[in-house]
DOKE-898932 format. One record per residue (C-alpha): residue number from 1; x, y, z. Coordinates in steps of 0.2 Angstrom, whole numbers. Layout:
REM residues N
pt num = NUM	x = X	y = Y	z = Z
...
This chain:
REM residues 70
pt num = 1	x = 27	y = -5	z = -59
pt num = 2	x = 32	y = -10	z = -42
pt num = 3	x = 24	y = 5	z = -35
pt num = 4	x = 9	y = 2	z = -44
pt num = 5	x = 8	y = -17	z = -39
pt num = 6	x = 11	y = -13	z = -21
pt num = 7	x = -4	y = 0	z = -22
pt num = 8	x = -15	y = -14	z = -30
pt num = 9	x = -10	y = -25	z = -14
pt num = 10	x = -13	y = -11	z = 0
pt num = 11	x = -30	y = -6	z = -9
pt num = 12	x = -35	y = -25	z = -9
pt num = 13	x = -31	y = -27	z = 9
pt num = 14	x = -39	y = -10	z = 14
pt num = 15	x = -57	y = -6	z = 20
pt num = 16	x = -61	y = 3	z = 3
pt num = 17	x = -58	y = -13	z = -5
pt num = 18	x = -75	y = -10	z = -14
pt num = 19	x = -72	y = 6	z = -19
pt num = 20	x = -68	y = 11	z = -36
pt num = 21	x = -51	y = 21	z = -35
pt num = 22	x = -41	y = 20	z = -19
pt num = 23	x = -29	y = 33	z = -14
pt num = 24	x = -13	y = 25	z = -7
pt num = 25	x = 0	y = 35	z = 2
pt num = 26	x = 19	y = 29	z = 0
pt num = 27	x = 34	y = 38	z = 6
pt num = 28	x = 53	y = 35	z = 10
pt num = 29	x = 57	y = 28	z = 27
pt num = 30	x = 66	y = 42	z = 33
pt num = 31	x = 51	y = 53	z = 31
pt num = 32	x = 40	y = 41	z = 43
pt num = 33	x = 40	y = 43	z = 62
pt num = 34	x = 30	y = 34	z = 76
pt num = 35	x = 26	y = 45	z = 90
pt num = 36	x = 29	y = 41	z = 107
pt num = 37	x = 15	y = 30	z = 115
pt num = 38	x = 6	y = 29	z = 99
pt num = 39	x = -4	y = 13	z = 96
pt num = 40	x = 3	y = -1	z = 85
pt num = 41	x = 3	y = 3	z = 68
pt num = 42	x = 0	y = 22	z = 70
pt num = 43	x = 14	y = 32	z = 61
pt num = 44	x = 15	y = 52	z = 56
pt num = 45	x = 23	y = 54	z = 38
pt num = 46	x = 28	y = 70	z = 31
pt num = 47	x = 33	y = 70	z = 13
pt num = 48	x = 24	y = 58	z = 3
pt num = 49	x = 16	y = 54	z = -14
pt num = 50	x = -1	y = 46	z = -19
pt num = 51	x = -5	y = 32	z = -30
pt num = 52	x = -22	y = 28	z = -36
pt num = 53	x = -27	y = 9	z = -38
pt num = 54	x = -41	y = -2	z = -40
pt num = 55	x = -41	y = -18	z = -30
pt num = 56	x = -40	y = -31	z = -43
pt num = 57	x = -41	y = -49	z = -36
pt num = 58	x = -36	y = -57	z = -53
pt num = 59	x = -20	y = -48	z = -51
pt num = 60	x = -17	y = -52	z = -33
pt num = 61	x = -19	y = -69	z = -36
pt num = 62	x = -7	y = -68	z = -51
pt num = 63	x = 6	y = -60	z = -40
pt num = 64	x = 4	y = -72	z = -27
pt num = 65	x = 8	y = -86	z = -39
pt num = 66	x = 23	y = -79	z = -46
pt num = 67	x = 39	y = -87	z = -39
pt num = 68	x = 52	y = -76	z = -31
pt num = 69	x = 70	y = -78	z = -34
pt num = 70	x = 84	y = -69	z = -28
């Protein structure tokens, strides 16, 4: 459920927001490397999975209004 919700958030904040299904790649942190002298935000990732999500503004608002307790 967490990965699905995170994929919806990523799809909503992407350039492909108005597309139907948006492919969102995710991986463990050990599989992500930042090349030397790379621009901010640019990384290489090796072993990954893809989740397909639709940018759903109603779900984004619902998740934003949840109170997080630790």
